[in-house]
C-alpha positions as CSV (number, residue, x, y, z in Angstrom):
1,M,8.7,-15.3,11.2
2,A,6.7,-13.7,8.4
3,F,6.5,-10.0,7.6
4,S,3.6,-8.3,5.8
5,V,3.2,-5.4,3.5
6,Y,-0.3,-3.8,3.8
7,I,-2.5,-1.1,2.3
8,L,-5.1,0.7,4.3
9,R,-8.0,2.7,2.9
10,C,-8.4,5.8,5.1
11,A,-11.6,7.6,5.9
12,D,-10.8,10.3,3.4
13,G,-10.4,7.8,0.6
14,S,-6.6,7.9,0.5
15,Y,-4.3,4.9,0.8
16,Y,-1.6,4.2,3.3
17,T,1.1,1.5,2.7
18,G,3.2,0.0,5.4
19,H,5.0,-3.1,6.6
20,T,5.0,-5.0,9.9
21,E,5.8,-8.3,11.6
22,D,2.4,-8.3,13.4
23,L,-0.4,-7.3,11.0
24,E,-3.3,-7.6,13.6
25,A,-1.5,-5.5,16.2
26,R,-0.5,-2.9,13.6
27,L,-4.0,-2.6,12.2
28,A,-5.4,-2.2,15.8
29,G,-2.8,0.5,16.4
30,H,-3.9,2.4,13.3
31,Q,-7.6,2.0,14.2
32,M,-7.0,3.4,17.7
33,G,-4.7,6.2,16.6
34,R,-1.7,4.8,18.4
35,V,0.4,4.8,15.2
36,A,1.7,8.4,14.8
37,G,1.6,10.0,11.4
38,Y,-0.5,9.8,8.3
39,T,-3.4,7.5,9.5
40,Q,-3.8,9.1,12.9
41,T,-6.1,11.9,11.6
42,R,-7.7,9.8,8.8
43,R,-9.5,7.2,10.8
44,P,-11.2,4.9,10.6
45,V,-9.1,2.8,8.3
46,S,-9.8,-0.5,6.6
47,L,-7.3,-3.2,5.4
48,V,-7.7,-3.6,1.7
49,F,-4.5,-5.5,0.8
50,S,-1.8,-7.5,2.5
51,Q,0.9,-9.9,1.4
52,Q,3.4,-11.9,3.5
53,F,7.1,-12.0,2.9
54,A,9.9,-14.2,4.4
55,S,12.0,-11.3,5.6
56,R,11.6,-7.7,6.8
57,D,13.9,-6.5,4.0
58,A,11.6,-8.1,1.4
59,A,8.5,-6.6,3.0
60,F,10.1,-3.2,3.3
61,A,11.2,-3.3,-0.4
62,A,7.6,-4.1,-1.4
63,E,6.3,-1.2,0.7
64,R,8.8,1.3,-0.9
65,Q,7.8,0.0,-4.4
66,I,4.1,0.3,-3.8
67,K,4.4,3.8,-2.3
68,G,5.8,4.9,-5.6
69,W,2.9,3.6,-7.6
70,T,0.0,5.7,-8.9
71,R,-3.5,5.4,-7.3
72,V,-4.7,3.5,-10.4
73,K,-1.9,0.9,-10.0
74,K,-2.5,0.5,-6.3
75,E,-6.2,-0.1,-6.9
76,A,-5.4,-2.8,-9.6
77,L,-3.2,-4.5,-7.0
78,I,-6.0,-4.3,-4.4
79,R,-8.4,-5.9,-6.8
80,G,-5.9,-8.6,-7.6
81,E,-5.6,-7.6,-11.3
82,W,-2.0,-8.8,-11.5
83,S,-2.0,-8.9,-15.3
84,R,-2.7,-5.1,-15.5
85,L,0.3,-4.1,-13.3
86,P,3.1,-4.2,-15.9
87,A,1.1,-2.0,-18.3
88,L,0.3,0.5,-15.5
89,A,4.0,0.7,-14.7
90,H,4.6,2.4,-18.1
91,S,1.4,4.4,-18.5
92,S,2.5,7.4,-16.5
93,F,5.9,7.6,-18.3
94,D,4.2,7.2,-21.7
95,R,1.8,10.1,-21.0
96,L,4.7,12.4,-20.0
97,R,6.7,11.4,-23.0
98,T,3.9,12.0,-25.5
99,S,2.5,15.2,-23.9
100,G,5.4,17.4,-24.8
């Protein structure tokens, strides 16, 4: 069985990241407001990224990692700009270190 991590763009322009074992059903649930929480009041939503993993643990780990990313880094992932991701991982830290 495959598990997916996914990113939704909400009606207000924000992003929601989650994981599931049935992406189609989960997306339908978000669209109909049956998934309680963040997306319920930010509909409609659109799927902008998904990736499959072999285990629930791997999908959950990817979800947690992506949730910690900046908006810029998430948007690079959505666009498939894989080569930019490592540099974006350091940009926030570098700005904090040099601003003081």
